[in-house]
N, C-alpha and C positions, 0 to 999 in steps of 0.2 A: 678633515671630512673630504673638503669639496677632490685633494690630489690626491688623494685615496681613489674618491667615487672615479677621479679621472682614469687612475691606473687602471685599476678595472674592468672600463669600457674599454680600454685598450688594449688589455689584452685578451679581454671577447671579443674584439673585432678581431684581431689578428688573427687570435681561434677558429675563427667566423671565418678568416679567408684563406685559413689554412687550407678549411677541409672541404669550401666553396674550390682551392685549388687542388687537392686532389680526385678531388669529384669529376675536374673537366679532363683530366688524364685517367682519367678508365674506362676500357675499350667501353665503346657505344655498344648498347643493341642491336640485333644483327639486322634489323629492319629500320635503321634511324641510321644518319649519319653526323659521327661528330668531330672537328677538326683535330690533328691530334699534333703531337711539336716535333712530329717524327716525321720521315720516310724509305720505309727501307727498300733498299733497291735493288737488290742482289739475295738470293738465297743461295746457300755451299754443304749440300748434304754430304753422308755417306750413311747410307744404310748397309750393315749385314743382316740379309736376309736369308739367314744358306740354310738354316731353319726353316722356308716356310710355309714349309705344311700343315706346322705347329699355328703361324702366326707371331711365330713369338722374333722379335726386330731387337734389334742393340746400332743407337740410332747419333751419330754427332749430326745438328742443326746449325747454322752459322749464318747470322742476318748480318747484312751490313749496311748501318743507320745512319743516316743522314738524319740532323738536327734543325730541324728552320726554326730558330731559334736562340739567343742566347739564354742556358737556363744551370741555373744554379748548384742543384742536385734532382738533373728529372729525375722519374719512372720510367720503369719500359713494360712495358706487357706483352705476355706470347701464350699461346696459347697451345695444349698440349692434356690432351686426356683419353685415362683409362690406363695412361705410359705410367711409365717411377723416371722424377726425374733425379739424376744423377749428383751433377755439378753443373756451374753457368758461370762462363767466363763473360768479364767486362777488358776486349782486346785482349790482351794474356794473362790477366789478373783474376784468379776469381773470387767469386764476389755471392753475397747470400740473395736469396732470394721468399719469396713466399709464400704462398695458395691465398688466393682471393674467391673466396667465395665461395660452395659445394657444388660438384660434380652437378647437381638435379637444376642450379642458375644456370637462366641463358650464356651469361658474364664472367662462366665462369676462367679463371683465368691464372698463370704464374705472374707474379710482377719482382722486377729487378731496380735496384737503389744502386742506381749512379754514386761511387763515391769520388767522383769530382766533376764541376762545372764542365757544362760545356758551352761549346759559342755557337752563332747560325754557318750552317754549314759542314758542318768537322762530319767526317765520314767514324763511323768504330763499327767494329765487329760487337757481334753479343753470340756466345755460341751457348749452347745447350749439350747434354749429355743424356741419353735417358736411353730406357729400355722395357722388357717387357711384351706379351701380347700383347696384338692389335684387337681391337672395338671395334664398335659401329653403333648407330643408333639405336637398335634394339626394337622391343615390341614384338608386335604378334608378326611385321612383315617387314623384316628390318631393308633398307635402300641405301642408305648415304654408310662411307667408313669401310674398313676394310674386312672381305669375305675370303674364305678358299674354298670353291669349289668346280669341283668338273678339271681337278687334277688343277684348278691356278689356281692364285694370289695374286687378290684386282681391289684397287680405294675406285670408290663413288666417290663424287667429290660432294652430296649436299644430300642433307636427307629430308625423305619427306614429309615428317611430324615430331624431330626432335625439333628443340624449340630456338636452339645456337645456329639451322642449316645448316653451313660449310659445314664437313663434314671432313677437312686436310688434314684438320689436329687429331683427327682417330692413329694418324701416322707420321706427321710431320709438327716437328716445335717449328712454333709460327705465329703471326699478327693475323688470323683466321677470317679478315673482314676482306668486304671484298672492293674497297675502297683503298684499299694499299694495294697496287701490282707491283709485281716487279720479278725480274729475273731470272730463270738457272738454272741451278751445276749440277745435278743430280746422281753420284758414283753406287753403283749395287753391285754386291756383293752377294754371289746364289753359286751353287754346285753350277757342274760344266755340261749335266745334264736339261740346263732350262737358259732360257733365254727370258730379259724385260724389256718392253714396252715403254715409252715412255713419255711427256714435250720433248718438244723441242729435235734436234740433230743428234742420232746418233754417233760420238766420238770417237770411241774406240773399248774396245772387249781382249781383254788380257789376263790373261792365265798366270795363277798365282802360283807361285814353285813352291814345291812340296805338298801342295792341297788336288786337293778334287774341284779345284770348282775357281772363277774368274771374275773378272772385275769391268763393268763395263757403266758407260760412259755417256751420260745424255745430260746437253745443253741448252739451252734452247736461248735466242736472243732478241724477242721479245714481250714483256715485260706481260704478266695474268696475272688474275686477281687467283689468294689461293684455293679456292672454291671450282676452281679448273686444272689442277693441278691432282696426276695421276703416275699410277705406275700397275703394272699387269705383269706377274712371272708367273712363267710355263713351260710346258714344251711345246712352243710359238716355230712354225714356219712361215716365210712368210710367202707371199705368193709371186711369179715369176713377174715380168711384163712392168718394170719397173716406170709405167707412161707419165711424164712429166704436162705440168701444163706448159700456156704463153709466154709465164713469168721462171721458166726453168725447176718449178716446186716438181718435188718427188712426190710418188706415192705411194705408202705403205701402207700395206694392210698382214695384220699378225692375226694367224689360227692353229686351231690342233687340224696335224695334218688329214683324223679323218673328216676334218670340213673342207677340204681344198675345192674342191669339185663345187658343191653348193657357193661356196665363200665368189667362187671366179664368176660366176653367175650373177649371186646378187650385187656386185660390185662391180659387177662389168661398166656398170652407164655412170658412175663418180666421174670421170673425166669428163664427159657429157654434162654434169649438174654445177661440179665450178664452172665452165665456160660459160653457161645458163643463169648463172646465180653474175657470175661476174659480169656479163652485158648487163646486169638493174642493176647490181650495187657498188662495181669497180670492182679493181683490179682485189684476188686474193693474197689477205693479208700477211700470210704466214711463212717459215720457211716450208715448211710439210704439211700436207695431207696424210691425214694417217687416221686407219681403224683396227681396234681391235675387239677381236670376239669375247666377250667376259658372260656370265651364267645370268648376269644382270646388267637391266642399261634402261633404255639408251641413256648416255650421259658422251654433253660439248667438250667435254677438258681437252684444252690445245693443242691442234694438231695432233692430238689421239684420242678419238670420239672412244667411247666402249658403245659398244654395237650388240647386244646381243644374242644370241647364239641360236637360237633360237629364229630370229628376223634372217639371219644370215644361214638358216637352211631353206631356206623358202625358197629361194632359187629365182627368186619375185627380184625381173631386173628394175621397176621402176622404182622403189625400194624408197619407198615415199619417208622411213625411221631415218634413212640412211643421208637424204636430202634436209630433213628436218633438224638434223643436230650438225649437216656441214654448210647448214646457213648462219647457227651460233657461231660459226670463226669469225663472222659478221654485227652481229646482234648476240653480243652477249660476253665474246671475244675478245674482239678489236673492242670493242666497243660496249664496256662492262655496267653491271648499272653500279650505282653508287653506295645504295646499299639493298634490302633484299624486299621494300617494299615497293622496286619500282624492276618487281622482277616481270610485269608484263611486258615491258621494251623488248626481252629476252624472246620471250615466249610466244605472245601472241606475232612476236612478226617473224620469227621461224616455225611456228605455224599458217600464216601465210602466204611462205615462202613454197612448201609444201603443195600452194593452191596453185601458186604461177608456176613452179616443179611440172604440178597438171595441161596446166597452161601451154607449156614450150611443148613435149610431149602428145599431148593429143587437141589443140585447138581452143579457142574460148567458151564454147561450150561448156569443154569440162572443167573448166574453172570455173562458169557459175556454177555450176553442178555443186564441185566439191564447197564452193560459199553456202551453198540452199543446206546441204547434208552439215557443213559444221552451226547454222544457224540453227534447221531445225532441231538437232540433238542439245543444241544447249537450253531450246525451248521448252523442249517437251520430258527433255531426261537431264538434264549434267543443275537445272537452277533447281531442279524436287531434290534431288539429292544433297543437293552441300550450299544448298543457299543462294540467293538472288546479293551477289555476291556486287562491290565494283572491279575494277582493271587494277586501279592504285591503289597501294594501302588497304587491303581488305582482312577480313579477320583468317584468321587462322585456326581459327576452334574447331574440332569436329562436329561438322563433318567435312570438313572446307580442312587444308593444309598449309604447309608450307609453296605449295605448285599445284592448286587447284583448278581444275579442268574446264573453268570461268575463264582465266585467261587463255588458254588454249584455244579456246570452241571461238565465245562473242571476242577473241581479241583479233582474232582471223577475222570477223567478220569485219570487226571495227577496223583495220585494218584498212580491208575491202571496199569500206565507202569512203576513207578520206586518199583509196586513189579516183572512186567513182565521182568526189568535189572537185580534184585536183584536174582529172587527165590524167594517161598513161605517162608522156615524157615531163609536163611540172611533177611528178608525183616521187618519179624512182631519177629527175633530178636534183628532188629536196633532200629523199634517200642518199644522195651518193652526197648530198655536203654537210650531211647531218655525221655520218659516218667521218669522213673524211677531218671535220672539226674538231669533231669524238676518239682520231684512232691511235688504240692504245691509251684509251683514257677510259674514266667513268662518263657515266653520264644519270640524269632524272626527269621527271618526266614533264617537268620545264623544261629540259632542253628540247628534246622530243614538241611541244608544242612552240616552243619560239622558233624552231625547225619548219615549222606550216604553218607557223601563222601569214606569212607574205603570202603562202602559195594557198592557202585555204580562203583569205580573205578576209570577209566581215563573218565570216563563219567560225575561224578554230575559236574562239573562247568559248564562244556556246556549245561547239561540238564537243572540245575537253572537257567543259563539267556535265554537260550531258551523256557521254558517252565513256567518261574515263573515271571521272570521279564521283558519277551519277553510277546508281543501281536501273537492273532495269530494259525497259525497251520498252515502244509504243505498241499497242492492242489500237486494231482498225476499225471502226462498223464501218461497212458499204449499204448504202441506200438507193434505191435511187426515183428519184421522181418524173413526174411527166409536166417540165417547164416550159417555156410558151416557144422556146426554139426546137421543141421535143424530147428526149430524156434525161437527163442528168445523172452526172455520177455527184453519192452527197458519200463524202470520206468522212469520220468523226473520230480522231482518238479519247479515247473509253478506257485509257487505263491512269488518270491523273490523280487521281487519291493513291493508288495503289506503287506508284514513282515520277510522280508528276506529268510535265506534259517536253515533248519533244519538238523544235521546228528548227532543224538542222536535217533532216531524215533525206537520204535520199530513195526517191518512190521510181522501180520503172513501173511503165505507164502501158499499157496496149491495150488497142479497142479504134474502132476504126471512126472513123471522123463522120460527125452527124450529116452533113450535108453530102459532101462527097463522095462517101464511102472508102476511101482510102484508108491503111493502114497506116496505124499513126505508134510508131515503139519508139518511145520519149522518154528520158527520167527528167526529171523534176524533182528542187526541194521540199517536202510538204514542211512548211517552217509558222505553221501557227496549227489550232487544233484544229481547224474543220481546212477541207480541200474541195472545190470542185471541177469538171469537166462537161461534155458535152458528147454523147457515143447515139450513137445510130441503131446500137445493136448491144439493150444491153449482158444478153446471151454472152456474146466475144467482144467482154470488157472483162481485164486481168489487169490484179495489180502487182505490183511488186513480183513483178515475171521481162520479160520482151529481151533483146537481145545485148545488155546496155549488160549489169550488172543487180547483184540480190544486196540486201538488206535484212537487219537483222529487225524482225516486224511480224505480229502476229496479224491473222486477217483472220475477220469472224462472218463465218460463213454456213451457213442459209444466209442470204445475203435478201432484204426487206425492200418488194415494190409499189409505191404509192403512187395508185392511177387519178388521185387528184390532184389539182394542179397547185406547184410548190409554190409558186412564184411571192404569196405572200408571207408566205413561214421565212424564207429566207432569206426576205426580204435583206435581214441588215451583214448579212454574212457576207463568205469572199464570190464577190460577181466575174471575177475573171478569170482565165487557167492561160501558161504561158509554154508551148512546147516548142523543141528543134526541129524543123521536117527532115525526112529522108533525106537532104539533098545532101545537109550539112551548111546551107547556102545563107536560109533565113531562119528567125524564129518567128513564130507567131503567137498574139495573144488573143483568144478572142473571149465576149462576154458571152457568158452562160445566163446570166438577168443581164434585164432592159441596163442599158450606158449610163450614168449622170458624172459621167465623170468629162474632163476639157482639156486633161493632158497625161500626156506619154512620157517618161526620160527615163531615157536606158543609161545605167552609169556602172560602174566598177567597185570592186570593195573600198575602192580610197577614196570614189566621191566626182571624179572622173566622168564627166558627162561622154555618151559615143553617140548615144540616137534622138530625136524626142521631134513630135509629133500633136500636135493637135487634133482632139477628137470632138463628135457630137453627137449630139444625142443620137443618129442613125449609127454608127460604126458600132459594127457590128465583131469587126476583124480589125486585126494591124499587122500587118507585114516588116519583119525588120533588119534590114539588109545588116549578114556578120562578118562583110568581108574586110581585113585587114584586125579583127578581135582574137585575140590572143584565148589559149586554154584558160580555165577558170570557173570563179563564180561572179555571176550580174547580177543586177537586180535595174527590173520596168515598176519602175515611182509611177504611180498613178493619181491623182490629183484633180479635183472639183467640187462645187458646191460644196465647202467644208468641213468632207472629207479624203481622208486618202488610201490607198491600196501600195502591199509591197508587191511584185512577185519573184519571187530571185528561180533563176533558172542556169544550168553550168553550159556552158563548151569547153567538148569531151570526145580531141577528133583523134 
C-alpha cells in the first residue's frame, strides 16, 4: 500500500508540475510581463492586399525565434485575431497548432508545439499562412486594428477599449506583447494605382509582370514592439522637399493629393521639432521620420506616425499633435513599456513634450500656461469623467480605458514637477541617461524611479509613491493670521481623508516680503501638512504661481483672515520658511514665530553637510550662501530644546 501511495503522489506531483509549466509558457496578460523561453528577433511577412478596399488579405508571416534555454518540446504562442490560420510550419516542417481560449479572452492566441528539442541560442523559423477580412477592436467607436476609410486602408496599433490592448494581431501573425521587440521586413502586394507607407525604409517597388500590381518592400533595422507596427495603403503622394536632420535621417510625409497644400503647412515645423527634442533627449533614434495621414489617429507607429487627416488639414504649424507623436519616438518607441500597466511612461512624457515644444516656440511663460491648463483640465474635468486614477497600473474599467486622459494630463504635470525638483540641467541629463540605458529595449516604472533616484535626492521614493503609484492631488486651505511679525500665511492640506498627504509638493510662491516689501518669487517643497511664511500684504500673496513652475494642486479660495493673535494656536506648527532669493546667490530662512532652536545645518539628500550656523532666541533670519552648490534638493535641519524641524528647498538655476 505504501509503494502504491508513493506512486500516486509522484504521478500527482508530475501532473501538477506539468500544469505549472504549461501555465508558465502561456502568453501573459497585456498588463503583465512574464519571462518567455524565446525571443523573436525578426519578422518577415508578405501581405497580398490587392483587394484592399474590402480589407481582404492573404498573408504569410515568418517569425525568427531565438530560444533562451534548452527545452525538450517547447510550445510557441502567436496571436492572430479575426483571420483564418491555414497552416503553420516550424522551419520547413508543417506542424499542428491549437487555438487557446476564445476571442473574448484578453490572452486569446494559437499555440504551436515543436516536435524536436531545442537548445539555448538556437534560432528557428515559425511561419504562419493565413487569410480573411481584417477587423478592428469593434464596439461603438472602434480605434485599434484595421480600417478602410477615405479611400485608404490602414492599421492602428492599439485599442482604447479592447481587453488585449495591442491590435497588430488584427493583421499580422505575431507575438503581440510589448515586451518582445523585433526588426521587420514587410512585403506588400497592391494595385499599381496605390502605394504603401510602413515602418522603416522603403527598399523597393517592383512591378509584377502580366498583372496590374506591384510589390513594395519596407525594412526596419531597429527593433519595435508589435503595437508600433503599421501600414497604410492608398493613392498617397509624398511631399516634396525631403529635408534631412543632422543625422542625415530622411523626412517622409504620405498625404492624399487633395491635402498636399494644407499638409505642407501643418508639417513645416517637424524638422525643428526633431532638433528641439534632440537637444532635450538626445539624437533621433531611428532611420526615418515618417507621417501618414489617416482618417483616425494619432498613433506613434515607429518611424511612420499615423496623423488624423483633420489635424493635417488645419494648417496649424505649431501642430502639437505631431509633436506629441514625434516625442513618442523616444518615449514609447525607442524605449517601450514592458507591458501596458506602464503606459504612463509613454503618454506622460509625450504630453510633457508638447509643453516643452510650446516653451521652445513661445518661451517659459507659455510653458507654464500649458502645464497649468493640463492641471486644471485634469482636476476639474478628467478626474470627474473617468475617476481618480493612479498613473501606474490604473483601472481600465469604463469610464476609464486602456489610455485614460489621466496618464496624459496628470502625467504631464507630474513630469513637470520632476523637472522642478531636479532643475533643468539635471532633469534632462537624467532623461538622456535613462533613454541611453534602455535604448531599443523596454522599461518599467521602477526603471524610471531608479533613473531619478539620485537626481531627486531623498525625495524620489516618496514622490513616486505619492504621484505615480498614488491617486489624487493636494487640496490646500489658505488662511491669514496676524502674527508677531505681521501677517502670517498658513497653508494646510485638507485632502488627507480622500487621498492621503502629499509631502513632495513643489509649490511656487509669490508675495511681498514682510519687512522689505520686496517681491519674493520662489519655489519651495511643501514637505508636511502645513506651511507658514510671513507676507507684507495678504492681498498680493499667490500660491502655485510665479515664474518657476506649476504643480498639480487645488487652492481653496476665498481665504480666511483671522485678526486675533495666532501665536498660541500655532505654537506647535512649522515656525520657519526657506526661499531662494532673486539673485540665486543666497537662500534665506525666516522664523515666522519666535525662534526656539539653537542650530541650523544645511545638507544634501545624502546627508553631506554644506553649511551650519548657531541660532539664538533673537534670530529671525539666516542667510545661507549657495556658492558651489549644484542644482537639486537640499534640506535645512533646525534643532534645539528637544525639537527639530526640516525644511526642504530646491536649487534650480
